C-alpha positions as CSV (number, residue, x, y, z in Angstrom):
1,M,-14.4,-26.6,-1.7
2,I,-13.8,-24.3,-4.7
3,D,-17.3,-25.1,-6.1
4,R,-18.9,-24.2,-2.9
5,Y,-17.1,-21.0,-2.1
6,S,-16.5,-19.5,-5.5
7,L,-18.3,-17.0,-7.6
8,P,-19.0,-17.9,-11.2
9,E,-16.4,-15.8,-13.0
10,M,-13.6,-16.8,-10.7
11,K,-14.5,-20.4,-10.9
12,A,-14.6,-20.3,-14.7
13,L,-11.1,-18.6,-14.8
14,W,-9.5,-21.7,-13.2
15,E,-11.4,-24.4,-15.1
16,L,-9.3,-26.6,-17.3
17,Q,-11.0,-25.3,-20.5
18,N,-10.0,-21.8,-19.8
19,K,-6.4,-22.9,-18.9
20,Y,-6.1,-24.6,-22.3
21,D,-7.8,-21.7,-24.1
22,T,-5.1,-19.4,-22.5
23,W,-2.3,-21.8,-23.6
24,L,-3.7,-21.5,-27.2
25,K,-3.7,-17.7,-26.9
26,V,0.0,-17.7,-26.0
27,E,0.9,-20.3,-28.6
28,L,-0.8,-18.3,-31.4
29,A,0.9,-15.1,-30.2
30,V,4.3,-17.0,-30.5
31,V,3.3,-18.1,-34.1
32,D,2.3,-14.5,-35.0
33,A,5.5,-13.0,-33.5
34,Q,7.8,-15.6,-35.2
35,A,6.2,-14.8,-38.6
36,E,6.5,-11.0,-37.9
37,V,10.3,-11.3,-37.4
38,G,10.7,-13.7,-40.4
39,R,11.5,-16.9,-38.5
40,I,8.6,-18.8,-40.0
41,P,6.7,-18.2,-43.3
42,R,3.8,-15.8,-42.9
43,A,1.5,-17.9,-45.2
44,E,1.9,-20.9,-43.0
45,A,1.5,-18.8,-39.8
46,E,-1.8,-17.5,-41.1
47,L,-3.1,-21.0,-41.6
48,I,-2.2,-21.8,-38.0
49,L,-3.8,-18.6,-36.7
50,R,-6.9,-19.3,-38.7
51,N,-7.3,-23.1,-38.1
52,A,-5.7,-24.0,-34.8
53,R,-8.1,-25.4,-32.3
54,F,-8.2,-28.2,-29.7
55,S,-10.6,-30.6,-28.0
56,L,-10.2,-30.7,-24.3
57,E,-11.4,-34.3,-24.3
58,R,-8.9,-35.3,-27.0
59,A,-6.1,-33.4,-25.3
60,L,-6.7,-35.4,-22.1
61,E,-6.9,-38.6,-24.0
62,I,-3.5,-37.9,-25.6
63,E,-2.1,-37.0,-22.2
64,K,-2.8,-40.5,-21.0
65,T,0.0,-41.6,-23.4
66,T,2.4,-38.6,-23.2
67,R,2.0,-38.2,-19.4
68,H,2.5,-34.5,-20.2
69,D,-0.4,-32.1,-20.2
70,L,0.9,-29.5,-22.5
71,L,2.0,-32.1,-25.0
72,G,-1.5,-33.6,-24.9
73,F,-2.8,-30.1,-25.7
74,V,-0.3,-29.7,-28.5
75,G,-1.1,-33.1,-29.9
76,S,-4.8,-32.1,-30.0
77,V,-4.1,-28.8,-31.8
78,L,-1.9,-30.5,-34.4
79,E,-4.8,-32.7,-35.4
80,S,-6.6,-29.5,-36.5
81,L,-3.6,-28.5,-38.7
82,G,-1.9,-29.7,-41.9
83,P,1.8,-29.5,-42.8
84,E,1.9,-26.0,-41.3
85,G,1.6,-27.6,-37.9
86,R,5.4,-28.0,-37.9
87,Y,5.6,-24.4,-36.9
88,F,3.2,-24.7,-34.0
89,H,5.1,-24.8,-30.7
90,Y,8.3,-24.1,-32.7
91,G,11.5,-23.3,-30.8
92,V,9.7,-23.1,-27.4
93,T,9.5,-25.2,-24.3
94,S,6.4,-26.0,-22.3
95,Y,6.8,-23.2,-19.7
96,D,7.3,-20.6,-22.5
97,I,3.6,-21.2,-22.9
98,E,2.5,-22.2,-19.4
99,D,4.1,-19.4,-17.5
100,P,2.8,-16.4,-19.5
101,A,-0.6,-18.1,-19.5
102,L,-0.5,-18.5,-15.7
103,A,0.6,-14.9,-15.4
104,L,-2.4,-13.9,-17.5
105,Q,-4.8,-15.9,-15.3
106,I,-3.4,-14.5,-12.1
107,V,-3.6,-11.0,-13.4
108,Q,-7.3,-11.6,-14.3
109,A,-7.9,-13.1,-10.9
110,L,-6.3,-10.0,-9.2
111,D,-8.5,-7.8,-11.3
112,M,-11.6,-9.6,-10.1
113,I,-10.3,-9.3,-6.5
114,L,-9.7,-5.6,-7.0
115,E,-13.2,-5.1,-8.2
116,K,-14.6,-6.9,-5.1
117,L,-12.2,-5.0,-2.8
118,D,-13.4,-1.7,-4.3
119,G,-17.0,-2.7,-3.5
120,L,-16.0,-3.5,0.1
121,I,-14.1,-0.2,0.4
122,E,-17.2,1.7,-0.8
123,A,-19.5,-0.2,1.6
124,V,-17.2,0.5,4.6
125,R,-17.0,4.2,3.5
126,E,-20.8,4.5,3.3
127,R,-21.3,2.9,6.8
128,A,-18.6,5.1,8.3
129,R,-20.3,8.2,6.9
130,E,-23.6,7.0,8.2
131,H,-22.3,6.4,11.7
132,K,-19.7,9.2,12.0
133,Y,-21.3,10.4,15.3
134,T,-22.7,7.1,16.6
135,V,-20.9,7.1,19.9
136,M,-19.7,3.7,21.3
137,M,-17.2,2.3,23.7
138,G,-13.6,2.0,22.5
139,R,-11.9,-1.0,24.0
140,T,-8.3,-2.1,24.5
141,H,-7.4,-5.6,25.8
142,G,-11.2,-6.2,25.6
143,I,-11.7,-3.7,28.4
144,H,-13.5,-0.4,28.2
145,A,-11.0,2.3,27.3
146,E,-12.4,5.7,26.0
147,P,-15.3,6.7,23.8
148,I,-15.1,6.5,20.0
149,T,-17.7,6.4,17.3
150,L,-18.7,3.5,15.1
151,G,-17.8,5.8,12.2
152,F,-14.3,6.2,13.5
153,K,-14.0,2.4,14.0
154,L,-15.0,1.9,10.4
155,A,-12.6,4.6,9.2
156,V,-9.8,2.5,10.6
157,W,-11.1,-0.5,8.6
158,L,-11.3,1.7,5.5
159,A,-7.7,2.8,5.9
160,E,-6.5,-0.8,6.1
161,F,-8.5,-1.9,3.2
162,M,-7.1,1.0,1.1
163,R,-3.6,-0.2,2.0
164,D,-4.6,-3.7,1.0
165,R,-5.6,-2.3,-2.4
166,E,-2.3,-0.7,-2.9
167,R,-0.6,-4.0,-2.1
168,V,-2.7,-5.9,-4.6
169,V,-2.0,-3.3,-7.3
170,R,1.7,-3.7,-6.7
171,A,1.5,-7.5,-6.7
172,R,-0.4,-7.3,-10.0
173,E,2.2,-5.2,-11.6
174,N,5.0,-7.6,-10.5
175,M,3.0,-10.6,-11.8
176,A,2.2,-9.2,-15.3
177,W,5.5,-10.5,-16.7
178,G,6.2,-13.3,-19.2
179,K,9.0,-15.3,-20.6
180,I,9.6,-16.9,-24.0
181,S,13.2,-17.8,-23.5
182,G,13.6,-21.5,-24.2
183,A,14.6,-24.5,-22.2
184,V,17.1,-22.8,-19.8
185,G,16.3,-19.2,-20.5
186,T,19.2,-18.4,-22.9
187,H,17.0,-17.7,-26.0
188,A,19.0,-20.3,-27.9
189,N,16.0,-21.4,-30.1
190,I,13.7,-18.4,-29.6
191,P,15.2,-14.9,-29.9
192,P,14.6,-12.1,-27.5
193,E,12.7,-10.1,-30.1
194,V,10.0,-12.8,-30.3
195,E,9.7,-12.8,-26.5
196,A,9.2,-9.0,-26.5
197,L,6.6,-9.2,-29.3
198,V,4.7,-12.0,-27.7
199,C,4.6,-10.3,-24.3
200,R,3.5,-7.0,-25.9
201,K,0.6,-8.9,-27.7
202,L,-0.4,-10.5,-24.3
203,G,-0.2,-7.3,-22.3
204,L,2.8,-8.5,-20.3
205,Q,6.3,-7.3,-19.8
206,P,9.2,-9.5,-20.9
207,S,11.3,-10.8,-18.0
208,P,14.8,-9.3,-18.1
209,A,16.3,-12.7,-17.2
210,S,14.6,-16.0,-16.7
211,T,15.4,-19.7,-16.6
212,Q,13.0,-22.3,-18.0
213,I,10.4,-20.5,-15.8
214,L,9.6,-17.2,-14.3
215,Q,11.1,-17.0,-10.9
216,R,8.6,-17.7,-8.2
217,D,9.2,-14.7,-6.0
218,R,6.5,-13.0,-8.2
219,H,4.0,-15.7,-7.4
220,A,5.0,-15.7,-3.7
221,E,4.4,-11.9,-3.5
222,V,0.9,-12.4,-4.9
223,M,0.2,-15.1,-2.3
224,L,1.6,-13.0,0.6
225,T,-0.4,-10.0,-0.5
226,L,-3.6,-12.1,-0.7
227,A,-2.9,-13.6,2.7
228,I,-2.5,-10.1,4.2
229,L,-5.8,-9.0,2.6
230,S,-7.5,-12.1,3.9
231,A,-6.2,-11.4,7.4
232,S,-7.6,-7.9,7.2
233,V,-11.0,-9.3,6.3
234,E,-10.8,-11.8,9.1
235,K,-9.7,-9.2,11.5
236,Y,-12.8,-7.2,11.0
237,A,-15.1,-10.2,10.8
238,T,-13.7,-11.1,14.2
239,E,-14.6,-7.6,15.4
240,I,-18.2,-8.1,14.4
241,R,-18.2,-11.5,16.1
242,N,-17.0,-9.9,19.3
243,L,-19.5,-7.0,19.1
244,Q,-22.3,-9.5,18.4
245,R,-21.7,-11.4,21.7
246,T,-24.9,-11.4,23.8
247,E,-23.2,-9.4,26.6
248,V,-22.2,-6.7,24.1
249,R,-24.7,-6.8,21.2
250,E,-23.7,-3.6,19.5
251,L,-23.4,-5.1,16.0
252,E,-25.1,-8.1,14.4
253,E,-25.0,-9.9,11.1
254,A,-28.3,-9.5,9.3
255,F,-30.7,-12.3,10.3
256,A,-33.1,-13.2,7.4
257,K,-36.7,-14.2,7.8
258,G,-36.8,-17.9,8.1
259,Q,-33.1,-18.2,9.0
260,R,-32.2,-20.6,11.8
261,G,-29.1,-20.4,14.0
262,S,-29.3,-23.8,15.7
263,S,-31.0,-27.1,15.2
264,A,-31.4,-27.4,19.0
265,M,-31.9,-23.8,20.2
266,P,-34.6,-21.8,18.4
267,H,-33.3,-18.5,20.0
268,K,-29.8,-18.6,18.4
269,R,-28.7,-15.8,16.1
270,N,-25.0,-16.6,15.4
271,P,-22.4,-14.7,13.5
272,W,-21.8,-17.7,11.3
273,V,-20.8,-16.0,8.1
274,S,-18.1,-14.0,9.9
275,E,-17.0,-17.2,11.5
276,Q,-16.8,-18.8,8.1
277,I,-14.7,-15.9,6.8
278,S,-12.3,-16.4,9.8
279,G,-12.0,-20.1,9.1
280,L,-11.2,-19.6,5.4
281,A,-8.5,-17.1,6.2
282,R,-6.6,-20.0,7.9
283,V,-6.6,-21.8,4.5
284,V,-5.3,-18.7,2.7
285,R,-2.5,-18.2,5.3
286,G,-1.6,-21.9,5.1
287,N,-1.0,-21.5,1.4
288,V,1.7,-18.9,1.9
289,V,4.4,-21.3,3.1
290,P,4.2,-23.6,0.0
291,A,4.3,-20.4,-2.1
292,L,7.6,-19.4,-0.4
293,E,9.0,-22.9,-0.8
294,N,8.2,-22.8,-4.5
295,M,10.8,-20.1,-4.9
296,I,13.5,-22.7,-4.5
297,T,14.2,-24.8,-7.6
298,W,17.1,-27.1,-8.6
299,H,19.2,-25.2,-11.0
300,E,17.2,-23.8,-14.0
301,R,14.0,-25.8,-13.3
302,D,12.5,-28.6,-11.4
303,L,8.9,-29.7,-11.2
304,A,8.3,-29.2,-7.4
305,N,6.4,-26.0,-7.9
306,S,3.9,-27.1,-10.5
307,S,1.7,-29.5,-8.6
308,V,1.6,-27.0,-5.6
309,E,0.5,-24.1,-7.8
310,R,-2.4,-26.1,-9.3
311,V,-3.9,-26.1,-5.8
312,I,-2.8,-23.0,-4.0
313,I,-3.2,-20.4,-6.6
314,P,-6.8,-21.2,-7.7
315,D,-7.8,-21.9,-4.1
316,T,-6.3,-18.7,-2.7
317,T,-7.7,-16.4,-5.3
318,T,-11.1,-18.0,-5.2
319,L,-11.3,-17.9,-1.4
320,V,-10.2,-14.3,-1.1
321,H,-12.6,-13.3,-3.8
322,Y,-15.4,-15.1,-1.9
323,Q,-14.3,-13.4,1.4
324,L,-14.5,-10.0,-0.1
325,N,-17.8,-10.5,-1.7
326,T,-19.3,-12.0,1.5
327,F,-17.9,-9.5,3.9
328,T,-19.2,-6.6,1.7
329,R,-22.6,-8.0,2.1
330,I,-22.1,-8.3,5.9
331,V,-21.0,-4.7,6.2
332,R,-23.9,-3.3,4.1
333,D,-26.5,-5.3,5.9
334,M,-25.3,-5.5,9.5
335,T,-27.6,-4.2,12.2
336,V,-26.3,-1.5,14.5
337,Y,-27.7,-1.4,18.0
338,T,-27.1,2.3,19.0
339,E,-29.1,1.9,22.2
340,N,-26.8,-0.9,23.4
341,M,-23.8,1.2,22.5
342,A,-25.1,4.0,24.7
343,A,-25.9,1.6,27.5
344,N,-22.4,0.0,27.4
345,L,-20.9,3.5,27.4
346,E,-22.6,4.2,30.7
347,K,-22.0,0.8,32.2
348,M,-19.0,1.9,34.2
349,H,-20.7,5.1,35.5
350,G,-18.2,7.5,33.9
351,L,-15.1,5.5,34.7
352,V,-13.9,5.8,31.1
353,F,-13.4,9.5,31.6
354,S,-10.6,9.1,34.1
355,Q,-7.9,10.5,31.8
356,Q,-9.9,13.7,31.4
357,V,-10.1,14.1,35.2
358,M,-6.4,13.5,35.5
359,L,-5.4,15.9,32.7
360,S,-7.7,18.6,34.1
361,L,-6.1,18.3,37.5
362,V,-2.7,18.7,35.9
363,E,-3.8,21.7,33.9
364,K,-4.9,23.3,37.1
365,G,-1.6,22.9,38.8
366,A,-1.5,19.3,40.3
367,S,1.6,17.3,39.6
368,R,1.0,14.5,37.1
369,E,1.8,11.8,39.7
370,D,-0.6,13.3,42.2
371,A,-3.3,13.7,39.6
372,Y,-2.8,10.1,38.4
373,Q,-2.9,8.7,41.9
374,L,-6.0,10.6,42.9
375,S,-7.8,9.7,39.6
376,Q,-6.8,6.1,39.9
377,Q,-7.9,5.9,43.6
378,L,-11.4,7.1,42.6
379,A,-11.4,4.9,39.6
380,M,-10.6,1.8,41.6
381,E,-13.5,2.5,43.8
382,G,-15.6,2.7,40.6
383,W,-14.4,-0.8,39.7
384,E,-15.9,-1.9,43.0
385,G,-19.3,-0.5,42.1
386,S,-19.3,3.1,43.1
387,D,-20.3,5.9,40.7
388,F,-17.1,7.5,39.4
389,R,-18.9,10.7,38.4
390,K,-20.3,11.2,41.8
391,A,-17.1,10.3,43.5
392,V,-15.2,12.9,41.5
393,R,-17.8,15.6,42.1
394,Q,-17.7,15.0,45.9
395,N,-14.0,14.5,46.4
396,A,-12.5,17.4,48.4
397,A,-9.0,17.0,46.8
398,V,-10.5,17.3,43.3
399,K,-12.6,20.3,44.3
400,E,-9.4,22.1,45.4
401,Y,-8.4,22.3,41.7
402,L,-11.6,22.0,39.7
403,S,-14.9,23.9,39.8
404,E,-18.2,22.1,39.3
405,E,-18.3,23.3,35.7
406,E,-14.8,22.0,35.0
407,I,-15.7,18.7,36.5
408,E,-18.7,18.4,34.3
409,R,-16.6,19.1,31.2
410,C,-14.4,16.1,32.1
411,F,-17.4,13.9,31.4
412,D,-18.4,15.5,28.1
413,V,-18.2,12.8,25.3
414,K,-17.9,15.5,22.7
415,Y,-14.3,16.1,23.9
416,H,-13.4,12.7,22.3
417,L,-15.0,13.5,18.9
418,K,-13.4,16.9,18.2
419,H,-11.0,15.5,15.6
420,L,-13.3,13.2,13.7
421,D,-13.4,15.6,10.8
422,H,-9.6,15.4,10.5
423,T,-9.7,11.6,10.3
424,F,-12.6,11.5,7.9
425,A,-10.9,14.1,5.6
426,Q,-7.7,12.1,5.5
427,L,-9.7,9.2,4.1
428,G,-12.0,11.1,1.8
429,I,-15.1,10.1,3.7
């Protein structure tokens, strides 16, 4: 699944070659730091820094014997070194290497996700600006409520995606931490100053306290954040799916020349990409529970988290990256049927202006209860097929309070748009 739904740079990030390359980057930072504080000879450290390399094929071959992936990697590196190799992987445990490396990979993945999220935010902002005054029906419970504009709808999307961005930035900050603290975290064989130096070289912060591993609340926060972001994308993909329904047909995914929607029905134009996004969000959400369960370990370390993370972290970051890239394209290219929006707005013959009728009656002296009952009575007749505008204009009780001009103002759609500038200014649109 990752091959199908990934983009090249995210796919490459999680390939085994890059994982081992990142391990080597951490190992060499440890060597350099240990020489810097005088724990190993600088001359031998320089030989390691200059000559250390590995063969992925050879590392995997050694792993068949060691049954330990990092030791397979170390064994391959040692074959590229001479006697100075005794100072490679010196004083550290496996997760002194693997956890900082994983933190670096996750931070890189989040940077890629932020880049795609920024693109989506800009696409939504552009379409919101374009359709600031494109009037359409606002709906609650799937039922016509009151007029809005497509630009306003998109402004709501924009506000949520901007909050998503803030969450991703926070999660990135809390993930950019490392540990080089030894087998149980006490720095018994690797002093804190080495940890601090290594983390600084890698662009990480040293964990103030760790066991054999970084505690997995950091990783769980990333997964939860990405699940929320994925749900936001799904939410608005679902909105497009709803507005593309034949009975509504206000928005539509772009339909390319030569594209086909059904093997059986030549007429079909389905929102299949939005549906795909919705389906993938289920996978992302499903990965949250394992991430939370990974927070629990036996004492200072067990291995229950490791196998899970090899699946859920690459899959989740890759799928969210794909969702953002794909939904950006949907937003930029989607077709807007303004004529259908106008037709749907008129479908109930003014029924959606009932609140303005009620409030106008109250402003002219009617009690709220009387105004509500009168407006609802006329509205219920509208549900049965009568013209609500006509019924209001002709009702004697209404005319006791409102002039013809005041009645007409009740049905002015501009009343609902008067604060659009405020909302758009809040979001910098």
